[in-house]
SEBASE-874063 format. One line per 5 residues: number of its first residue (from 1); for each residue x, y, z of C-alpha. Coordinates in pm, 1 decimal. Example, Ala and Ser with C-alpha at 12.3 -4.5 7.8 and 13.67 -1.06 7.14 Angstrom:
2
1) 1230.0:-450.0:780.0  1367.0:-106.0:714.0
This chain:
149
1) -2742.7:-1987.9:2242.8  -2446.4:-1831.1:2049.9  -2490.5:-1497.1:1877.2  -2560.8:-1510.3:1506.6  -2264.6:-1416.0:1287.8
6) -2335.1:-1135.3:1043.4  -2297.7:-1199.2:673.4  -2083.1:-943.7:491.9  -2137.1:-957.6:117.4  -1880.1:-864.7:-147.2
11) -1966.3:-619.1:-426.6  -1771.4:-703.2:-741.8  -1832.7:-408.2:-971.6  -1969.2:-56.7:-1004.0  -2311.0:-174.4:-1126.2
16) -2361.0:-396.4:-820.6  -2276.5:-101.3:-593.1  -2509.8:139.2:-774.8  -2794.5:-115.6:-777.4  -2745.5:-176.0:-405.1
21) -2764.5:195.6:-323.6  -3072.8:251.5:-541.5  -3250.6:-52.5:-396.8  -3162.8:38.9:-35.8  -3306.3:388.4:-83.4
26) -3617.3:266.7:-267.8  -3690.7:-4.6:-9.2  -3584.6:192.2:301.3  -3303.1:-48.9:396.3  -3004.9:53.3:608.5
31) -2676.6:-51.5:446.6  -2308.9:-6.2:531.2  -2039.4:-39.5:262.1  -1667.8:-70.3:337.5  -1429.4:38.5:59.4
36) -1093.3:-136.4:99.3  -786.9:-277.1:-76.5  -622.0:-614.8:-19.4  -277.4:-450.6:11.1  -392.6:-196.3:273.9
41) -265.5:-273.7:627.1  -535.0:-57.0:786.2  -803.5:-237.4:588.0  -673.0:-571.8:716.6  -673.2:-439.0:1073.3
46) -1030.1:-308.0:1035.9  -1170.9:-638.4:906.0  -1238.1:-811.0:1242.7  -1370.0:-487.1:1392.4  -1603.9:-439.5:1094.9
51) -1735.4:-792.7:1150.4  -1793.9:-720.1:1522.4  -1987.8:-405.1:1434.5  -2188.0:-600.7:1174.7  -2277.1:-850.9:1448.5
56) -2385.9:-563.6:1673.5  -2621.4:-415.6:1409.4  -2838.4:-706.6:1283.0  -3088.5:-472.6:1113.7  -2816.0:-320.7:891.6
61) -2684.4:-496.1:580.5  -2304.6:-496.3:551.2  -2106.8:-504.6:225.9  -1747.7:-462.9:109.4  -1610.0:-340.8:-219.8
66) -1242.3:-399.4:-290.9  -1021.5:-171.8:-498.0  -944.9:-331.5:-834.3  -985.9:-309.6:-1209.7  -1364.2:-362.3:-1202.3
71) -1424.3:-123.6:-911.8  -1168.1:156.8:-947.0  -1423.8:383.1:-1119.5  -1645.2:398.1:-811.4  -1346.4:481.2:-589.5
76) -1258.3:764.7:-828.1  -1620.4:884.9:-857.4  -1650.2:899.3:-476.6  -1317.1:1083.3:-448.1  -1170.4:811.6:-227.1
81) -799.5:876.1:-177.9  -741.4:701.8:156.2  -858.9:366.4:287.8  -1056.0:217.3:447.0  -1365.8:425.2:378.1
86) -1717.8:358.4:504.1  -2044.1:472.6:352.6  -2383.7:428.8:509.6  -2708.9:433.3:315.6  -2976.0:545.2:562.6
91) -3270.7:389.5:383.2  -3506.1:632.7:215.6  -3304.8:923.2:362.9  -3026.9:836.7:117.8  -2652.1:790.9:128.1
96) -2447.0:961.0:397.4  -2112.6:1120.3:311.3  -1838.5:852.6:293.2  -1573.7:882.9:564.2  -1226.5:741.8:629.9
101) -1245.1:494.5:916.7  -918.4:331.7:1020.4  -880.8:81.4:1305.0  -868.1:350.3:1574.5  -1187.8:516.7:1449.9
106) -1437.8:230.8:1447.3  -1640.6:402.2:1720.3  -1713.2:665.6:1457.0  -1876.3:398.7:1236.2  -2082.4:278.3:1531.3
111) -2196.8:636.2:1597.2  -2289.4:697.2:1233.2  -2487.2:372.0:1224.4  -2681.9:495.4:1524.8  -2760.5:819.3:1344.7
116) -2855.5:639.4:1023.5  -3091.5:393.3:1187.4  -3264.6:640.6:1421.1  -3592.7:763.5:1279.6  -3545.9:1114.4:1413.2
121) -3166.2:1130.8:1419.3  -3018.8:1476.6:1445.5  -2641.7:1506.0:1494.4  -2537.6:1684.8:1810.6  -2357.7:2018.3:1786.6
126) -2045.2:1849.4:1923.3  -2052.0:1578.2:1654.3  -2104.1:1837.8:1381.5  -1818.7:2052.3:1518.0  -1588.1:1746.8:1527.9
131) -1675.0:1657.4:1166.9  -1616.6:2018.4:1057.2  -1275.5:2027.5:1230.8  -1169.4:1704.7:1059.4  -1294.0:1827.2:721.3
136) -1129.7:2166.6:758.2  -792.7:2026.8:857.9  -808.5:1733.4:620.3  -671.3:1520.5:899.3  -642.2:1153.2:838.1
141) -534.9:910.0:1100.5  -185.5:765.7:1063.6  -352.9:428.1:1023.8  -536.0:540.5:707.2  -370.7:425.3:384.5
146) -348.4:632.1:64.9  -458.0:498.6:-270.8  -205.9:501.9:-554.2  -257.4:795.4:-790.6
């Protein structure tokens, strides 16, 4: 029997995104949102990998929100300056910090999904140290695209 293909839903505006987050927290649902732009090469390269990860995590709901006139406010509010960016809502534990996740960093998304869906997830010292190094240096992968300012 073939594996079921995950459904990735599109969010069209800021209100849809905010309602999704509030509902996921209130109803203890795990959700992953990909922020992208149609002109972003890295976003295009991530698309099939995002779908594979969505297939791997059937208990997580997957969404996308594209950069555009109706959605630019949420990109600005979240401080998104490079794409693609992922954000995970870990059910009643709330939204995790959004993170840049280019094609070479999809294992990072997989790891964060594991943390978000574990009932007693505690990041390892090594994972925390890696996140702190990346935050401190502001390093972005060469495959991450910058948003126009």
